[in-house]
C-alpha positions as CSV (number, residue, x, y, z in Angstrom):
1,M,1.6,-12.0,-2.5
2,Q,-1.5,-14.1,-2.2
3,S,-5.0,-12.8,-2.6
4,L,-7.7,-15.2,-1.3
5,K,-11.3,-14.9,-2.4
6,V,-13.4,-15.4,0.7
7,A,-17.0,-14.8,1.9
8,F,-18.8,-14.6,5.2
9,P,-22.4,-13.8,6.3
10,G,-23.3,-10.2,6.8
11,F,-25.6,-8.6,9.4
12,R,-28.7,-10.3,7.9
13,G,-27.0,-13.5,6.8
14,D,-26.4,-12.4,3.2
15,P,-23.1,-13.6,1.8
16,L,-20.5,-10.8,1.8
17,S,-17.8,-11.0,-0.9
18,A,-14.3,-10.3,0.4
19,R,-10.6,-10.5,-0.5
20,L,-7.8,-11.3,2.0
21,E,-4.5,-10.0,0.9
22,L,-1.7,-12.1,2.5
23,P,2.0,-11.2,2.7
24,L,4.6,-13.5,1.1
25,G,6.4,-13.8,4.4
26,P,5.5,-13.7,8.1
27,I,2.2,-11.9,9.0
28,R,2.8,-9.1,11.5
29,S,-0.8,-8.3,12.0
30,Y,-4.3,-8.5,10.5
31,A,-6.4,-5.5,9.3
32,I,-9.8,-4.7,7.9
33,F,-10.4,-2.1,5.2
34,A,-13.9,-0.5,5.1
35,H,-14.7,1.2,1.7
36,C,-16.5,4.5,1.1
37,F,-20.3,5.0,0.6
38,T,-21.7,3.1,-2.4
39,C,-18.1,2.0,-3.4
40,S,-16.7,-1.5,-3.3
41,K,-13.7,-3.4,-2.1
42,D,-12.4,-3.3,-5.7
43,L,-12.1,0.5,-5.8
44,F,-8.5,1.3,-6.9
45,A,-7.6,2.9,-3.5
46,S,-8.9,-0.1,-1.6
47,R,-6.9,-2.5,-3.7
48,R,-3.8,-0.5,-3.7
49,I,-3.7,0.3,0.0
50,A,-4.5,-3.4,0.9
51,F,-1.7,-4.5,-1.4
52,E,0.9,-2.1,-0.1
53,L,0.1,-3.0,3.5
54,A,0.4,-6.7,2.7
55,M,3.8,-5.9,1.1
56,R,4.7,-4.7,4.6
57,G,3.6,-7.8,6.4
58,I,0.0,-6.7,7.3
59,A,-2.7,-9.0,6.0
60,V,-5.8,-7.0,4.9
61,L,-9.4,-8.1,4.6
62,R,-11.4,-5.9,2.2
63,F,-15.0,-6.7,1.7
64,D,-18.2,-5.3,0.0
65,F,-20.9,-4.1,2.4
66,T,-24.3,-5.7,2.1
67,G,-26.0,-4.9,-1.3
68,L,-22.8,-3.5,-2.9
69,G,-20.2,-4.9,-5.2
70,A,-20.3,-8.7,-5.3
71,S,-22.0,-9.1,-1.9
72,G,-25.6,-10.3,-1.5
73,G,-28.5,-8.4,0.0
74,E,-30.5,-5.4,-0.9
75,F,-28.8,-2.0,-0.7
76,P,-32.0,0.0,-0.1
77,K,-32.5,-1.9,3.2
78,T,-29.1,-1.0,4.5
79,N,-27.9,2.0,6.4
80,F,-24.9,3.2,8.5
81,S,-25.9,0.9,11.4
82,S,-26.0,-2.1,9.1
83,N,-22.5,-1.2,7.8
84,V,-21.2,-1.2,11.4
85,E,-22.8,-4.6,11.9
86,D,-21.1,-5.9,8.7
87,L,-17.8,-4.7,10.2
88,R,-18.5,-6.7,13.3
89,Q,-19.2,-9.8,11.2
90,A,-15.9,-9.2,9.3
91,A,-14.0,-8.9,12.5
92,K,-15.6,-12.1,13.9
93,Y,-14.8,-14.0,10.6
94,L,-11.2,-12.8,10.6
95,T,-10.6,-13.8,14.2
96,R,-12.2,-17.2,13.8
97,H,-10.4,-18.2,10.7
98,F,-7.2,-16.3,10.5
99,G,-6.3,-13.9,13.3
100,P,-7.7,-11.0,15.3
101,A,-8.3,-7.7,13.5
102,E,-5.9,-5.4,15.3
103,L,-6.1,-2.6,12.8
104,L,-9.2,-1.0,11.3
105,V,-8.8,1.3,8.2
106,G,-11.9,3.2,6.9
107,H,-12.3,5.4,3.8
108,S,-14.9,8.1,3.8
109,L,-18.1,6.8,5.4
110,G,-16.2,3.6,6.0
111,G,-14.0,5.7,8.2
112,A,-17.0,6.8,10.2
113,A,-18.0,3.1,10.5
114,V,-14.6,2.0,11.9
115,L,-14.7,4.9,14.4
116,A,-18.2,3.7,15.5
117,V,-17.3,0.0,15.9
118,A,-13.7,0.1,17.2
119,P,-14.6,0.8,20.9
120,E,-16.7,-2.4,20.9
121,L,-13.9,-4.7,19.5
122,P,-11.3,-5.4,22.2
123,E,-8.8,-6.9,19.8
124,V,-8.5,-3.6,17.8
125,R,-5.2,-1.9,18.6
126,A,-5.3,1.1,16.2
127,V,-7.7,2.9,13.9
128,V,-7.1,4.9,10.7
129,T,-9.5,7.1,8.8
130,I,-9.1,8.4,5.3
131,G,-11.3,11.4,4.1
132,A,-13.9,10.5,6.8
133,P,-16.8,12.7,7.8
134,A,-17.0,13.8,11.4
135,D,-20.8,13.4,11.3
136,T,-22.6,10.5,9.5
137,A,-25.4,12.8,8.3
138,H,-22.7,14.5,6.1
139,V,-23.4,11.7,3.6
140,I,-26.8,13.2,2.8
141,S,-25.0,16.1,1.1
142,S,-24.1,13.8,-1.8
143,F,-27.8,13.5,-2.7
144,R,-29.3,16.6,-0.9
145,S,-31.6,17.6,-3.9
146,H,-33.4,14.2,-3.5
147,V,-34.1,14.5,0.2
148,P,-37.5,16.1,-0.2
149,A,-38.6,13.3,-2.5
150,I,-37.3,10.6,-0.1
151,E,-39.1,12.2,2.9
152,S,-42.4,12.6,1.0
153,Q,-42.4,9.2,-0.8
154,G,-40.3,7.1,1.6
155,E,-37.8,6.3,-1.1
156,A,-36.1,7.8,-4.2
157,E,-33.6,6.8,-6.7
158,V,-30.4,8.9,-6.7
159,Q,-27.3,8.9,-9.0
160,L,-23.9,8.6,-7.2
161,A,-20.6,8.1,-9.0
162,G,-22.4,7.2,-12.2
163,C,-24.6,4.5,-10.7
164,R,-28.2,4.7,-9.5
165,F,-29.1,3.7,-6.0
166,A,-32.4,3.6,-4.1
167,I,-32.3,5.5,-0.8
168,Q,-35.0,5.0,1.8
169,Q,-36.3,7.2,4.6
170,Q,-34.9,4.7,7.1
171,F,-31.4,5.5,5.8
172,L,-31.9,9.2,6.5
173,D,-33.2,8.5,10.0
174,D,-30.4,6.2,10.8
175,V,-27.5,8.6,9.9
176,R,-29.2,11.5,11.6
177,R,-29.5,9.7,15.0
178,Q,-25.8,8.6,15.2
179,H,-23.6,10.2,17.8
180,L,-20.2,9.7,16.2
181,E,-18.4,12.3,18.3
182,T,-19.3,10.3,21.5
183,K,-17.8,7.2,19.8
184,I,-14.6,9.1,18.9
185,R,-14.2,10.4,22.5
186,S,-14.5,6.8,23.8
187,L,-12.3,5.3,21.1
188,G,-9.4,4.4,23.5
189,R,-7.1,3.5,20.7
190,P,-4.3,5.3,18.8
191,L,-5.9,7.1,15.8
192,L,-4.4,8.3,12.5
193,V,-6.5,10.8,10.6
194,L,-5.6,11.2,6.9
195,H,-7.3,13.9,4.8
196,A,-6.8,15.9,1.6
197,P,-7.0,19.7,2.1
198,D,-8.7,20.0,-1.3
199,D,-11.2,17.1,-0.7
200,D,-14.4,18.5,-2.4
201,I,-16.6,15.6,-1.2
202,V,-15.8,15.6,2.5
203,G,-14.2,18.9,3.5
204,V,-11.0,18.9,5.6
205,D,-12.8,20.6,8.5
206,N,-14.2,17.1,9.2
207,A,-10.6,15.9,9.9
208,K,-10.2,18.8,12.4
209,R,-13.4,17.8,14.2
210,I,-12.4,14.1,14.4
211,F,-8.9,15.0,15.6
212,E,-10.1,17.4,18.3
213,A,-12.7,14.9,19.6
214,A,-10.2,12.1,19.9
215,Q,-8.0,11.5,22.9
216,H,-4.2,11.0,22.6
217,P,-2.4,9.2,21.1
218,K,-3.6,10.7,17.8
219,S,-1.9,11.9,14.6
220,F,-2.9,13.8,11.5
221,V,-1.4,13.6,8.0
222,S,-2.4,16.0,5.2
223,L,-2.8,14.3,1.8
224,D,-1.7,17.3,-0.3
225,G,-2.8,17.2,-3.9
226,A,-4.9,14.1,-3.4
227,D,-8.6,13.8,-4.3
228,H,-11.3,12.1,-2.2
229,L,-11.1,8.7,-3.9
230,L,-7.2,8.7,-4.0
231,T,-7.4,8.0,-7.8
232,R,-3.7,8.7,-8.3
233,H,-1.3,5.7,-7.8
234,E,1.2,7.8,-5.8
235,D,-1.5,9.0,-3.4
236,A,-2.8,5.5,-2.6
237,A,0.8,4.2,-2.2
238,F,1.7,7.2,0.1
239,V,-1.3,6.5,2.3
240,A,-0.3,2.8,2.7
241,E,3.3,3.8,3.5
242,V,2.2,6.3,6.1
243,I,-0.2,3.8,7.7
244,S,2.4,1.1,7.8
245,A,5.0,3.3,9.4
246,W,2.6,4.8,11.9
247,Y,1.0,1.4,12.8
248,G,4.5,-0.1,13.3
249,R,4.9,2.2,16.4
250,H,1.8,0.7,18.0
251,L,2.4,-2.9,17.0
252,A,4.2,-5.2,19.4
253,R,7.0,-6.9,17.4
254,S,6.7,-10.7,17.7
255,S,9.5,-13.2,17.2
256,H,7.9,-14.7,14.1
257,A,7.7,-11.3,12.4
258,E,11.5,-11.3,12.3
259,A,11.8,-14.8,10.8
260,V,13.6,-15.0,7.5
261,A,11.6,-16.3,4.5
262,N,11.9,-20.0,4.0
263,H,13.6,-20.0,0.6
264,D,17.2,-19.5,-0.7
265,G,18.3,-16.6,-2.8
266,V,15.7,-14.2,-4.2
267,L,12.0,-15.1,-4.7
268,V,10.0,-13.3,-7.4
269,R,6.2,-13.6,-8.0
270,A,3.7,-11.7,-10.1
271,S,1.6,-9.4,-7.9
272,G,-1.5,-9.5,-10.1
273,E,-1.5,-5.7,-10.4
274,G,-0.9,-4.3,-13.9
275,R,0.9,-6.2,-16.7
276,F,4.4,-6.4,-15.2
277,Q,4.5,-5.7,-11.5
278,Q,6.4,-8.3,-9.5
279,V,7.0,-8.8,-5.8
280,V,10.6,-9.5,-5.0
281,E,11.5,-11.1,-1.7
282,A,15.2,-11.2,-0.6
283,G,15.4,-12.6,2.9
284,R,13.0,-10.5,5.0
285,H,13.1,-7.6,2.6
286,R,10.2,-7.1,0.1
287,F,10.0,-4.6,-2.8
288,L,8.5,-4.2,-6.2
289,A,9.8,-4.6,-9.7
290,D,7.9,-3.0,-12.6
291,E,8.2,-1.3,-15.9
292,P,7.7,2.4,-16.6
293,E,4.2,3.6,-17.7
294,S,5.6,4.2,-21.2
295,Y,6.2,0.5,-21.5
296,G,2.8,-0.5,-20.2
297,G,3.8,-0.8,-16.5
298,L,2.6,1.0,-13.4
299,D,6.1,2.5,-12.7
300,S,5.6,1.1,-9.1
301,G,9.2,-0.1,-8.8
302,P,12.6,-0.3,-10.6
303,S,12.8,-2.2,-13.9
304,P,14.9,-5.3,-14.2
305,Y,17.8,-3.3,-15.7
306,D,17.4,-0.7,-13.0
307,F,18.1,-3.5,-10.5
308,L,21.2,-4.6,-12.5
309,S,22.4,-1.0,-12.4
310,A,21.6,-0.7,-8.7
311,G,23.5,-3.9,-8.0
312,L,26.6,-2.5,-9.8
313,G,26.3,0.9,-8.1
314,A,25.8,-0.5,-4.7
315,C,28.7,-3.0,-5.1
316,T,30.9,-0.2,-6.4
317,S,30.1,2.1,-3.4
318,M,30.7,-0.7,-0.9
319,T,34.0,-1.7,-2.6
320,L,35.3,1.9,-2.4
321,Q,34.2,2.1,1.3
322,L,36.0,-1.1,2.2
323,Y,39.2,-0.1,0.4
324,A,39.1,3.3,2.1
325,E,38.8,1.6,5.5
326,R,41.8,-0.6,4.8
327,K,43.9,2.4,3.7
328,G,42.7,4.6,6.6
329,W,41.3,7.1,4.2
330,Q,38.5,9.5,5.2
331,L,36.6,9.8,2.0
332,P,34.4,12.8,1.4
333,P,30.7,12.0,0.6
334,Y,30.3,10.6,-2.8
335,T,27.7,9.2,-5.2
336,V,27.8,6.4,-7.8
337,E,25.6,7.0,-10.8
338,V,25.0,4.1,-13.2
339,R,23.3,4.4,-16.6
340,H,22.4,1.4,-18.8
341,A,22.0,1.5,-22.6
342,K,22.2,-0.7,-25.6
343,V,25.0,0.4,-27.9
344,H,26.5,-0.8,-31.2
345,A,29.7,-2.8,-30.5
346,E,31.6,-0.8,-33.1
347,D,30.8,2.4,-31.2
348,C,32.1,1.1,-27.9
349,L,35.7,2.3,-27.4
350,S,36.3,0.3,-24.3
351,C,35.0,-3.0,-25.6
352,T,37.3,-5.9,-26.5
353,E,37.5,-7.2,-30.0
354,G,35.1,-9.9,-31.1
355,H,31.8,-8.2,-30.1
356,T,29.3,-7.6,-32.9
357,G,25.8,-6.1,-33.0
358,K,24.4,-4.3,-30.0
359,I,25.8,-4.8,-26.5
360,D,24.8,-3.7,-23.0
361,Q,26.8,-0.8,-21.7
362,F,26.8,0.4,-18.1
363,V,28.3,3.9,-17.7
364,R,29.4,4.5,-14.1
365,R,30.1,7.9,-12.7
366,I,31.6,8.4,-9.3
367,T,31.2,12.0,-7.9
368,F,32.8,13.3,-4.7
369,E,31.5,16.4,-3.0
370,T,35.0,17.7,-2.5
371,D,38.4,16.7,-4.0
372,P,39.5,13.5,-2.3
373,G,43.1,14.1,-3.1
374,P,45.5,12.6,-5.7
375,A,46.0,9.4,-3.7
376,V,42.3,8.5,-4.1
377,T,41.7,10.1,-7.6
378,D,44.5,8.0,-9.2
379,K,43.3,4.8,-7.7
380,I,39.5,5.2,-7.8
381,A,38.8,3.7,-11.2
382,E,41.0,0.7,-10.6
383,I,39.3,0.0,-7.2
384,A,35.8,0.4,-8.8
385,D,36.7,-2.2,-11.4
386,K,37.4,-4.7,-8.6
387,C,33.7,-4.7,-7.5
388,S,32.4,-8.3,-7.7
389,V,29.3,-7.3,-9.6
390,H,31.4,-5.5,-12.1
391,R,33.4,-8.7,-12.7
392,T,30.2,-10.7,-12.9
393,L,28.8,-8.5,-15.6
394,E,32.0,-8.6,-17.6
395,A,32.5,-12.3,-17.3
396,R,30.6,-15.1,-19.0
397,S,28.0,-16.4,-16.4
398,D,26.4,-19.8,-16.4
399,I,22.6,-19.6,-15.8
400,V,20.8,-22.9,-15.1
401,T,17.0,-22.9,-15.4
402,K,15.0,-25.6,-13.6
403,V,11.2,-25.9,-14.0
404,A,9.2,-27.5,-11.2
405,T,5.7,-27.5,-9.6
406,S,5.4,-26.4,-5.9
407,N,3.9,-29.8,-4.9
408,A,6.7,-31.8,-6.6
C-alpha cells in the first residue's frame, strides 16, 4: 500500500491537503472520499475506509475541505457550496494527474456534497453516501442554540466535536437555499445509501428520504450497531467491504485489473496502520496480517502463526480431497481445525528424542459431519501426515535472507 501526500488548489486557490491511497497492485478505479462537517481527511473512518478500498484495488483521494485539517483558507468564509466547489477541484486534479474519479463517497454532510456535485461530473460512475442528511439545512441542528446569535450578529463561535468554529450568516443562508432533493432525482448514477438506524446525529429517516428521491439503480444497507462517525474498527471495515462489493457490480472489469503482480512468491509490506498491520500480496490476492489487540495490534487480520496454522489446515484438507478423488470416495463434509502452542519438549508425547526446551506444537483435528466409514477412518491420519506443509513443518528448512534496496 502506498499513501501519497498531495495538494491541489481549492475553490479560492487555497492549497488543500490530501492523501492518495494507492493499491499495491493494479488500480481498478479511482475514488474521492468527502469527509463530514468540521471533520478532516484523517478521521479514523476516512482513513480506514480509504485503506480498505485501496486494499481492493480502488485508489482513494481523501482531502481536507478549505479551512479544515491541514488545508489552507478560512473556515468562516466557507459553506456547503464551497465544499461542492472543492470537490470539483479534487475531481479535476485527480483526472489530470492520475485518473478520472469514477466513484464518489461522502460521509455525513460530505455525503450531501457528493450528491450535489455528481450530476455535473460525467466521469462519475457511482455514488455512495454514509450517514448523509437529506436536507443540507439539517447541519444547523448541530448548533441550533447559536442560530439567534448568528442571525443577530452575523457570526458566532460554536463548539463542535470539542473544537470551536466561527459560523457566519452566509453559511446559514447557503445551506437553506440548497435543493438537494432535485439533485438526487437527477443523479443518473447507481447510488448506495449506508446509514446506522441508531445514528443520533443524522437520523435514519434521512436515508429513507434520499433513497425514495433517487432513481434506480439504488441500494440501502443498514449499519446496525454503528455510530455516526463509525468509530469502531469493525464498522468502518464493514462499510468498505460493502462499498467494494457493491461498486464491483457497476465497474467495468478491464484487462489490466486482472494482471498478476510483478513479483515472485509472496510480498509483504507494512501498511502504516497500527504497530503490526501488514499488507500481504500473493499473486492477485491481497489480505492483511496483524496481531490481536491484546498484543498491541488492531486484530485486523490473522497473526503470522495463524497463517502457518491456516497453511497446514488448508494443505491437509486439499490432500484428503485429492486422495478421496483417487480412491473414488464420497467424503461427507469435514473440517480441519489447527491449534498452535509452545510446549515443553518433555511434555510432547509424539516428539522424537533430542528436543529440549520449548517447541512449536500444531494440534490438528479432522471432524466429519457423519461417519465416513472404516476405510476412511483407518487411513485418515496417515493421509493427513502426507500433506506437503506437514512435511515442511516437520523437516529442517533452509531460509536464505537477502537484503537489498529497491533501486539496486
